[in-house]
C-alpha positions in Angstrom: 0.2 -0.2 -0.3 1.9 3.0 -1.4 0.6 5.6 1.0 1.1 7.9 4.1 -1.0 8.2 6.9 -1.9 11.5 6.2 -3.2 10.5 3.3 -5.0 7.4 4.8 -6.3 9.8 6.9 -7.8 11.7 4.2 -9.2 8.9 2.5 -11.4 7.9 5.7 -12.8 11.3 5.9 -13.7 11.5 1.9 -15.0 8.4 2.0 -16.7 8.1 5.3 -17.1 11.2 7.4 -19.3 10.5 9.8 -18.2 6.9 10.7 -16.4 6.6 14.3 -13.1 6.7 14.1 -11.6 6.9 17.7 -13.7 6.8 21.4 -12.7 8.3 25.0 -14.5 7.5 28.0 -14.6 10.5 30.0 -16.1 11.1 33.2 -18.3 7.7 32.3 -19.3 8.3 29.3 -17.8 7.4 25.8 -17.4 10.6 23.8 -17.1 9.5 19.8 -15.2 11.3 16.6 -16.0 10.9 13.7 -13.5 10.6 10.7 -14.3 14.4 9.9 -13.8 15.4 13.1 -10.6 14.1 13.2 -9.6 15.8 10.2 -10.7 19.0 11.4 -8.7 18.5 14.9 -5.8 17.3 13.0 -6.2 20.2 10.0 -5.7 22.8 13.4 -3.3 21.0 15.0 -0.8 21.0 12.1 -1.6 24.9 11.5 -1.0 25.8 15.0 2.3 23.5 15.3 3.2 25.6 12.1 2.5 29.0 13.6 5.3 27.8 16.4 7.8 27.0 14.1 7.0 23.1 14.0 9.7 22.1 10.6 9.7 19.0 8.0 12.1 16.7 8.7 11.9 17.9 12.8 11.0 15.4 16.1 8.0 16.3 18.4 7.7 13.8 21.7 4.4 12.6 22.2 3.7 11.8 26.0 1.0 9.9 27.8 -1.7 7.6 27.6 -4.0 6.5 24.7 -5.9 9.8 23.7 -7.6 11.0 20.8 -5.5 14.2 21.0 -2.5 12.8 21.1 -3.1 10.5 18.4 -4.4 13.6 16.5 -0.9 15.3 17.3 0.9 12.6 15.8 -1.4 12.6 12.6 -1.0 16.5 12.3 2.7 16.5 12.7 3.2 13.9 9.9 1.1 16.3 7.7 3.9 18.5 8.6 6.4 16.7 7.2 7.5 16.5 10.9 8.1 13.3 13.1 6.3 12.3 16.6 8.8 9.9 18.9 6.5 8.5 21.6 7.9 8.1 25.1 6.5 5.9 28.1 4.6 8.0 30.1 5.8 6.2 33.3 9.2 6.9 32.8 10.8 9.5 34.8 12.0 12.6 34.1 15.8 11.4 33.6 14.9 8.7 31.2 13.5 11.5 29.1 16.8 13.4 28.6 18.4 11.3 26.2 15.6 10.8 23.5 14.9 14.6 23.7 18.6 15.4 23.1 19.5 12.4 20.7 16.5 13.6 18.8 16.8 17.5 18.8 13.7 17.9 20.5 11.9 21.6 20.8 8.7 20.4 21.0 6.7 18.1 23.6 2.7 17.1 23.5 1.6 15.9 26.8 -1.1 14.5 28.6 -1.4 15.9 31.8 0.0 17.9 34.9 2.4 14.6 35.8 3.7 15.0 32.2 4.5 18.6 32.2 6.3 18.4 35.8 8.8 16.1 34.1 9.2 18.1 31.1 9.7 21.1 33.0 12.4 19.2 35.0 13.8 17.6 31.8 14.4 21.2 30.4 17.8 22.0 32.8 19.6 19.3 30.9 17.3 19.7 27.7 17.6 23.8 27.4 16.9 23.5 23.7 12.9 22.2 24.3 11.0 25.2 24.1 7.7 24.7 23.7 5.1 22.2 25.6 1.6 21.8 25.0 -0.5 19.9 27.2 -4.1 18.0 27.1 -5.9 17.9 30.1 -5.3 21.6 32.0 -6.3 20.2 35.4 -3.8 21.5 38.0 -2.0 23.8 35.8 -4.2 26.9 36.4 -1.4 28.7 37.7 1.7 27.5 35.7 2.9 30.5 33.8 7.0 28.9 32.5 7.9 30.3 29.1 6.8 27.7 26.3 4.1 26.3 28.1 0.4 26.5 26.6 -2.7 24.1 26.5 -3.8 21.8 23.1 -6.6 24.0 23.3 -4.8 27.8 23.0 -2.8 25.6 20.0 -6.0 24.0 18.3 -7.4 27.9 18.5 -5.1 29.8 16.7 -4.7 26.9 14.0 -8.2 27.5 13.8 -7.9 30.9 12.7 -4.9 30.1 10.3 -6.9 27.4 8.7 -9.5 29.6 8.0 -6.9 32.0 6.6 -5.1 29.3 4.5 -7.8 26.9 3.8 -5.1 24.9 1.3 -2.3 25.2 3.3 -2.7 21.7 5.5 -3.6 20.0 2.2 -0.9 21.2 0.2 1.5 20.3 3.0 0.0 16.5 3.8 0.4 15.9 0.1 3.8 16.5 0.1 4.5 13.7 2.4 5.7 10.0 0.2 5.8 6.8 1.8 9.6 6.4 2.4 10.1 9.8 4.2 10.2 9.3 7.9 7.0 8.7 9.8 7.6 7.9 13.6 10.9 7.1 15.8 10.5 4.5 18.6 12.9 4.2 21.2 14.1 0.8 22.2 13.8 0.5 26.2 17.3 -1.4 25.6 18.5 -3.6 28.7 22.1 -2.3 28.6 23.0 1.1 27.7 21.4 3.9 26.2 18.2 3.6 23.9 18.3 3.4 20.6 16.1 5.5 17.8 14.6 2.8 15.7 13.4 4.7 12.3 10.5 3.9 10.6 9.2 5.4 7.6 5.5 5.2 6.4 5.9 2.4 4.0 7.4 0.3 6.5 4.8 1.0 9.5 1.8 1.0 7.0 3.0 -2.2 4.8 3.0 -4.5 7.9 0.1 -3.0 9.4 -1.8 -4.3 6.1 0.0 -7.7 6.1 -1.4 -8.5 9.4 -4.6 -7.2 7.9 -4.5 -8.9 5.2 -3.7 -12.1 7.3 -6.8 -11.6 10.1 -9.2 -10.4 7.3 -9.8 -7.0 9.5 -11.9 -4.3 8.5 -13.5 -1.2 9.5 -15.9 -2.9 11.7 -12.8 -4.0 14.3 -13.2 -2.5 17.9 -10.1 -2.2 19.4 -9.2 -1.0 22.9 -5.8 0.8 23.6 -4.4 0.6 26.8 -1.2 -0.6 26.7 1.6 2.2 25.9 1.8 4.3 22.8 5.3 4.6 23.1 5.5 0.7 22.7 5.6 -0.4 18.7 3.0 -2.9 19.3 0.5 -1.0 20.8 1.0 1.7 18.4 0.7 -1.0 15.4 -2.1 -2.0 16.5 -4.2 1.3 17.6 -2.2 3.6 15.1 -1.3 2.3 12.1 -4.0 -0.8 11.4 -6.2 1.8 12.7 -5.8 3.9 9.6 -5.1 1.1 7.7 -8.4 -0.3 8.3 -10.7 2.1 9.6 -12.1 0.9 12.5 -12.6 2.3 15.8 -10.1 3.1 18.5 -11.3 3.4 21.8 -9.1 5.1 24.5 -9.7 4.0 28.5 -10.6 6.5 31.0 -7.9 5.7 33.2 -5.3 2.5 33.9 -7.4 1.8 36.7 -10.7 1.7 34.4 -9.1 -0.8 31.9 -10.9 -3.8 32.9 -14.5 -2.0 33.3 -13.7 -0.1 29.9 -12.6 -3.7 28.2 -16.2 -5.3 29.3 -18.2 -2.2 28.2 -16.2 -2.1 24.5 -16.5 -6.3 24.4 -13.5 -5.8 21.5 -13.5 -7.9 18.1 -9.4 -7.7 18.0 -7.5 -7.6 21.3 -3.9 -7.8 22.1 -1.9 -8.4 25.6 1.6 -9.9 26.7 1.4 -13.0 28.5 1.3 -11.4 31.7 -2.5 -9.4 31.3 -3.8 -12.9 30.3 -1.8 -14.3 33.3 -3.7 -11.7 35.7 -7.2 -12.4 34.1 -6.6 -16.1 34.7 -5.2 -15.5 38.1 -8.4 -13.8 39.1 -10.8 -16.2 37.9 -9.4 -19.0 39.5 -9.2 -16.6 42.7 -13.1 -15.7 42.7 -13.8 -19.7 41.9 -11.8 -21.0 45.3 -14.1 -18.0 46.6 -17.3 -19.5 45.3 -19.6 -21.6 46.6 -19.3 -25.5 46.7 -22.1 -26.3 43.7 -20.6 -23.6 41.5 -16.8 -24.4 42.2 -17.6 -28.4 41.5 -19.5 -26.8 37.8 -17.0 -24.4 36.7 -14.3 -27.6 36.9 -16.4 -29.7 35.8 -17.3 -27.9 32.7 -13.9 -26.8 32.5 -12.2 -30.6 32.1 -14.9 -30.8 29.0 -13.0 -27.7 27.8 -9.5 -28.7 27.7 -10.9 -31.9 26.5 -13.1 -30.7 23.5 -12.3 -26.9 23.0 -9.1 -26.6 21.9 -10.1 -29.3 18.8 -13.0 -27.2 18.1 -10.9 -24.4 17.5 -9.0 -25.7 14.9 -11.5 -26.6 13.1 -11.6 -30.6 13.9 -14.6 -32.9 14.6 -15.4 -34.3 18.0 -17.8 -36.8 18.8 -21.8 -35.7 19.0 -21.8 -36.1 23.0 -18.4 -34.0 23.8 -20.1 -31.4 21.2 -23.8 -31.4 23.4 -21.3 -31.3 26.6 -19.2 -28.3 25.1 -22.6 -26.9 23.9 -24.0 -26.7 27.4 -20.4 -26.0 28.8 -20.8 -22.8 26.8 -24.0 -21.5 28.0 -23.7 -22.5 32.0 -19.8 -21.4 32.3 -17.3 -20.2 28.9 -20.1 -17.6 27.5 -20.4 -16.0 31.2 -16.9 -16.2 31.6 -16.0 -14.9 28.0 -18.5 -12.3 28.9 -17.1 -11.3 32.3 -13.3 -10.8 30.5 -14.5 -8.8 28.2 -14.0 -11.4 25.4 -17.6 -11.8 24.2 -16.7 -10.5 21.0 -12.9 -11.4 20.3 -12.6 -12.5 17.0 -8.8 -12.5 17.2 -6.7 -12.0 19.8 -3.1 -11.8 19.8 0.0 -12.4 22.4 3.6 -11.4 22.3 6.7 -10.1 23.8 7.0 -13.3 25.9 6.3 -17.1 25.8 3.1 -17.7 27.0 2.4 -20.9 29.1 1.1 -23.9 27.6 -2.0 -24.2 30.2 -2.7 -20.5 30.3 -2.8 -20.8 26.2 -5.1 -23.6 26.2 -7.5 -22.3 29.1 -8.1 -19.3 26.6 -8.8 -21.5 23.5 -10.2 -24.2 25.4 -13.3 -21.7 26.1 -13.5 -20.1 22.7 -11.3 -17.3 22.4 -9.0 -17.3 19.4 -5.9 -16.6 21.3 -2.6 -17.0 19.1 1.0 -15.9 19.0 3.4 -13.6 16.9 6.9 -13.2 16.4 8.5 -9.3 16.2 10.0 -6.5 17.4 10.7 -2.6 17.2 13.1 -2.9 14.1 10.6 -5.3 12.3 7.3 -3.0 12.7 6.0 -6.1 14.7 4.5 -8.4 11.8 7.3 -11.0 11.0 5.6 -14.5 12.1 1.6 -15.1 13.0 -0.3 -18.2 13.8 -2.9 -18.7 11.3 -5.9 -20.0 12.4 -6.6 -23.6 13.2 -2.8 -23.3 13.7 -1.8 -21.6 16.9 0.3 -23.9 19.5 2.0 -22.7 22.8 5.3 -23.6 21.6 5.7 -21.5 18.1 5.5 -18.1 17.0 3.7 -18.9 13.9 4.3 -18.6 9.9 6.0 -16.1 8.4 3.6 -13.7 6.8 3.2 -11.9 3.6 6.7 -10.3 2.7 8.8 -11.8 5.2 11.6 -14.1 4.5 13.5 -16.1 7.2 16.9 -18.0 7.0 19.0 -19.7 10.2 22.2 -18.4 10.5 25.3 -20.9 11.7 24.7 -19.9 15.4 21.0 -20.7 15.0 20.5 -16.7 14.7 16.9 -15.8 13.1 17.6 -13.6 10.3 14.8 -11.5 8.7 14.0 -9.7 5.4 11.0 -7.7 5.0 9.6 -4.4 4.0 8.7 -3.6 7.3 12.6 -2.7 8.7 13.6 0.0 10.3 15.7 2.1 8.3 18.4 2.9 10.9 18.6 3.6 14.0 19.1 7.5 14.6 22.5 9.1 14.6 24.1 5.5 15.7 25.4 3.9 12.1 27.8 1.7 14.0 24.4 0.0 15.8 23.1 -0.3 12.2 25.6 -1.8 10.3 25.5 -4.5 13.2 21.9 -5.6 13.0 21.4 -4.8 8.7 23.8 -6.5 6.4 24.2 -4.8 2.8 21.9 -7.2 1.6 18.9 -5.8 3.2 19.0 -9.1 6.3 18.0 -8.0 10.0 19.9 -9.6 12.8 17.2 -10.1 15.4 19.7 -11.8 18.4 17.3 -13.9 18.9 18.2 -17.9 18.2 15.4 -20.4 16.9 14.8 -22.7 14.2 11.4 -23.6 12.0 9.7 -26.6 12.7 8.4 -29.6 10.1 5.1 -27.2 9.7 7.3 -24.1 8.3 6.4 -22.8 12.6 9.0 -20.6 13.5 10.2 -21.9 17.8 12.2 -19.2 19.7 14.8 -20.9 22.1 16.2 -17.6 23.7 18.7 -14.9 22.7 21.6 -16.0 20.8 23.7 -14.0 23.9 21.9 -15.3 26.4 22.3 -18.8 25.4 25.3 -20.1 27.2 27.1 -23.2 28.5 27.2 -24.9 32.0 30.9 -25.4 32.8 32.0 -27.6 35.3 30.0 -30.7 37.7 28.4 -33.3 35.8 26.4 -30.6 33.2 29.7 -29.6 32.0 29.0 -28.5 28.1 25.5 -28.6 28.6 23.1 -25.6 26.8 21.9 -23.0 29.2 18.6 -21.0 27.8 17.9 -18.5 31.0 15.0 -17.2 29.3 13.6 -20.5 28.1 13.9 -21.6 31.8 12.4 -18.1 33.0 9.5 -18.5 31.3 8.7 -22.2 32.2 8.9 -21.2 35.3 6.6 -18.0 34.9 4.1 -20.2 33.6 2.7 -21.4 37.2 0.2 -18.5 38.4 1.8 -18.0 41.4 5.5 -16.7 40.0 5.6 -13.3 38.5 9.0 -12.8 37.7 12.3 -14.9 37.5 16.1 -14.1 36.8 17.9 -17.5 36.0 21.9 -17.7 36.1 24.3 -20.3 34.8 26.4 -19.4 32.0 29.9 -20.2 32.6 29.1 -21.7 35.8 28.5 -25.5 37.1 24.8 -25.3 37.6 21.5 -23.2 37.5 20.4 -20.8 40.3 17.2 -18.7 40.3 16.1 -15.6 41.9 11.8 -15.3 41.7 9.1 -13.0 42.1 6.1 -14.4 43.7 2.5 -13.1 42.1 1.7 -11.4 45.5 -2.4 -11.4 44.4 -2.3 -15.4 43.5 0.3 -16.0 46.8 -1.5 -14.1 49.0 -5.1 -15.9 48.2 -3.2 -19.0 48.7 -1.9 -17.9 52.1 -5.2 -16.7 52.7 -7.2 -19.8 52.3 -5.0 -21.6 54.2 -5.1 -18.9 56.8 -1.5 -18.0 56.9 -1.3 -14.8 58.3 1.2 -12.0 56.5 2.0 -8.3 56.9 3.4 -7.1 53.1 4.9 -8.6 50.4 8.6 -9.0 52.0 6.4 -11.0 54.9 4.3 -13.1 52.4 7.9 -13.7 50.2 9.9 -15.3 53.5 7.1 -17.2 54.5 8.6 -21.5 54.8 5.1 -22.4 53.2 5.5 -20.3 50.6 9.1 -21.2 49.8 7.7 -25.0 50.0 4.9 -23.9 47.2 7.8 -22.1 45.1 9.6 -25.4 45.2 7.2 -27.7 43.9 7.3 -25.2 41.3 10.9 -25.4 40.6 10.8 -29.2 40.4 8.1 -29.6 38.2 10.1 -27.5 35.3 13.2 -30.0 36.8 11.2 -32.8 36.1 10.0 -31.5 32.1 13.8 -30.4 31.3 15.2 -33.8 32.1 13.1 -34.7 29.4 14.9 -32.5 27.1 17.8 -34.1 25.8 19.1 -30.5 24.7 18.1 -29.0 27.8 18.3 -30.9 30.6 21.2 -29.1 31.5 19.3 -26.0 32.5 17.8 -27.8 35.2 17.7 -25.3 38.6 19.8 -26.5 41.6 19.4 -23.6 44.1 16.6 -20.5 44.3 15.6 -18.1 46.5 12.4 -15.6 47.0 13.2 -12.1 46.5 12.0 -9.4 49.0 10.9 -6.6 46.8 9.1 -7.4 43.3 11.3 -6.5 40.1 10.5 -2.6 39.4 11.3 -0.7 35.7 11.6 2.7 38.3 14.4 0.5 39.9 16.2 0.2 37.2 15.5 -4.2 37.0 12.9 -4.1 34.4 12.9 -1.9 30.8 9.5 -0.5 30.1 8.4 -3.2 28.8 9.1 -5.5 31.5 12.2 -7.3 30.4 14.3 -8.7 33.1 17.8 -6.3 33.1 19.6 -9.5 33.9 22.8 -7.8 33.8 22.3 -4.8 36.2 19.9 -7.3 38.4 23.0 -9.4 39.0 25.3 -6.2 39.9 22.5 -4.9 42.2 22.1 -8.4 43.8 25.5 -9.5 43.9 25.7 -10.9 47.3 22.5 -13.0 46.5 24.7 -14.6 43.8 27.6 -15.4 45.6 25.4 -17.0 48.4 23.4 -19.3 45.3 26.7 -19.9 44.2 28.6 -20.0 47.6 26.3 -23.2 49.2 24.6 -20.4 51.7 21.3 -21.2 53.2 20.6 -17.6 53.9 21.9 -14.1 53.0 21.3 -10.2 54.6 20.4 -7.9 51.5 19.6 -4.5 51.5 17.7 -3.0 48.5 17.8 1.0 47.6 13.9 1.3 46.2 12.2 4.1 44.4 8.9 5.3 45.2 6.0 6.4 42.6 6.6 10.3 44.2 10.6 10.4 43.3 11.5 9.7 47.0 14.3 6.7 48.0 14.1 4.5 50.5 15.3 1.0 51.6 14.2 -2.4 52.3 16.1 -5.1 53.8 15.6 -8.9 54.3 17.3 -11.9 55.3 16.6 -14.3 52.3 16.6 -18.0 52.6 18.5 -20.0 49.9 17.1 -23.2 49.4 18.1 -26.1 47.2 16.0 -27.9 44.4 15.7 -31.7 43.5 17.0 -32.5 39.9 16.1 -35.2 37.6 18.5 -38.1 35.5 17.7 -36.8 31.7 15.6 -39.2 30.0 17.4 -41.0 27.5 15.3 -41.2 24.2 14.9 -44.9 22.6 17.0 -45.0 19.6 
C-alpha cells in the first residue's frame, strides 16, 4: 500500500465522514470522534504547530496514555513532514533526557500535569525544549513557564490560520511520500542508552496491511487501546492498523478502569502480553476458589470438558456428538458468561507476544472459545514477522512468516529476517545500524530459534544469552535462561524470574512471587502475612515455590537439549522487580546484567552454598522519593532429575 498516514486519514474522512474513528471515556461516558471531526482537529493542530515553528523533518515528542488528541497530534506532525516520537508515560524525567537530546527535540505534546512537571524538570538538561503543550489542564492553572500552553490554545490559533489559508493543510499533507520517515521509537534497551528506531510510512503501513490481510481485519473491528503508545506493538494495533483498516479505537478513562472498559467495549480484535492474560486467569481462579461448592464443582466439571474438546473445536476439527453437546451446555453455563466477564464476548482475534505464554494458559483461553494466537516481531521489524494462522495456533511456536517476510538461520542459530517492515536505521548510530542490517537487507534479530517441520518458527532464547554450563556433571550443556525463566513463570504463583548459569557449574534462579495469587493462596490456608516481604519469606511459600521449580526440572529432564538447565538452587526475592528501580525495562523485560550487579551478594550466596543471605536494597517510590528495604533471604536447594534417554 503506497501511501502515508495523513493520506489514509484524508481517505477515511472523504469516504466515511460520519463513521466513528475514536472513542474516549470521560467522566464515565464514551465520547465519539468521527473521521470528519478528527480530520478538522488534525488540520487545526497542524496549522497551530506550523505557526509555532515546527519544521519538516523535525522531531516532536508525545508523552501520555492513549488519548484521541495525542493521536491527532501525531497525525498533525506527520502532515507537516515532522516526526513524532512517543515516549513512555511512566518513565521518570531522567529517562526522557537522552531521547530529547539525541533527537534535538524542541516540541513536546503531553497529556497532563504529571507529564508537564516531567518536561519542566528535563529542561535543565535539555534547554532546547522550547514548547510544551498539554491536553488535560487540571492542576495547571497557575503554571506560567515560558513556552507552556494548552492544546486548546494551539487548536484555536490553528483554526484561525486554517480559515485564512484553507489550502495550507492539504498542500502540506500531499507533500509526504511513503519513503519519508513517519515515526521514531526508542528501544527500552537492557544495556546502555536506548536506540532510536527510525521507521518510514512505507515500513509501518506495509506491516499493518500485512497483518490486516492475514486476519481479515475490516473497518468493523473494535479495539481497546490501553498499552503504552511508546511501545511499537500498541502503535501498530491502535494507530497504523487503525488508519489502514479504518476501525474504531477506544481509549479507556484511565489505567484503573481498563478492566471495566474492556467489558463495556467488548473488542473484536485484542492484544495483550502474556502477563495480562496470566493476571486475568489468576483473578478468575481466585474468584472460583471463593465461590460456593456447587459453582466450584460445576466450573471444574465443564472446564474438564473444555480442555478435552475446546482446542479441537477451535482448530476446526470434528468431535463426537456427546462431546459437542457437553461443550455447548458448558458454553451456555460457564464459557459464555466467563468470556463476557473477561470482556471477550466479541473477540474474533486475540494476540499475545513479547514473552512465551504457558501451554496451560494458552490452552485455557482457546478451550473456552477465545481465538488467542501468538506472533513474533520487534520494534525494528514493525512487529509483524510471524503470525499463527487460525486452526494452527500452538503454545510452543510463534507462527509462520507472513506476507513479504523471508527467514533464514545463521550458523549460530540466529534468526535473520528480510521484510518491507525493517527499520530504516538507528538514529545517529551508524555503527549499531551496521551491526543489525546486512548490505543485502537481512536484519539480525539476536534471537535463536528454528523452523519446525510445519514451517512454524520456534524461539529458544536471545543468542547472546544462550550459554554453556561449565564444570560439574552438566559440563558443556546448553543453558537458555529465558527458556527456564518462562517455564517457571507459567505457574500462576510466580510473577518474575531471573536465571543464571552461563559459565557456571549449575543453574540458580531468583524468583518474584505473584503477590495476589500467593496472597489468596495464603489466606485460604489461614496463613497471616504483613505485606510482600513477609509473605515472600514464609516457609510455606518456599515449599510452594520449590514444588514449581522441581516440576520444571522434571520437564527439563525430558528435553535432551536443555536437561542441563535444571535449577539447582533458588531464592524468593524480598521485593518485586521494578522498572523504576532499573531492574526491568519499560516493557517489563528483565535486565539480567544490572540485577546481577545490584544483587551480587545474593548471587554469591546462591553459588557459595549458603543457606541464607542478608540484602538491603534501595527502592524508588512513585513520588520520586527513595528508601530501602532489607531482609535475610533463605536459599533453598531443588531436586534435579536424571535426563531421560530417548530410545533409538
